[in-house]
C-alpha positions, 0 to 999 in steps of 0.5 A: 361442476359448470356454471349456469350463466345468472338469468337476473342481476341487480347492480347497485349504482349509487342510489340507484339500483340496475336490474336487467334481465338476462334471459327469458324466465318462467312465471316463477323467476319473473315472481322471484326477480319482482321479490328481490328486487322489492327487497334490495331497494329497501335494503338499500334504500334507493331512490329509483329502479333501473329495470333492463328487458334489452334481452326479451324478444317476447313478453305475455301478458304475465310478462308485462303485469309482472313488469309494470307490478314491479314497477309500481311496487318500487314507486310505492317504496320510494323509487322512480322506476324506468324501463329499459329496452323494450325491443319493438318486436316486444313494443308492437305485441303489447300495443296490439294486445292493448297492454303497456308499462303503465304511467312507468317512464321507458326509454331505449338505452341504460344511458338514456334512463340515467340522464332523465333520472338524474335530471329528476333525483336530487343530488345526494352529496351530502348526505349520510 
């Protein structure tokens, strides 16, 4: 029996979710990832979502639109979205094609994303 590596992962870190795409996804896999992420925001009452796309060296218009939609859906569910790790070639292609991530904040890496969120989201000590 061969165990296939995970295509995506969604991990809970305190009140944040860290959602990572590990390899290129088909459109249907990307939509399933979106559905899972949005469901977990509610399940865990997440205050922020970090979407890590560092493993992607190509992002087409469907992928770009889906990422933007995921971020907007996250915001509507009460979680601050941050996109992490957009490769330089992907950024160049997005801008060249007139696409972007909308008003979603983007950072170079997870450390920058956590710093950004920690400055904007109140500490939850004492709640629950």
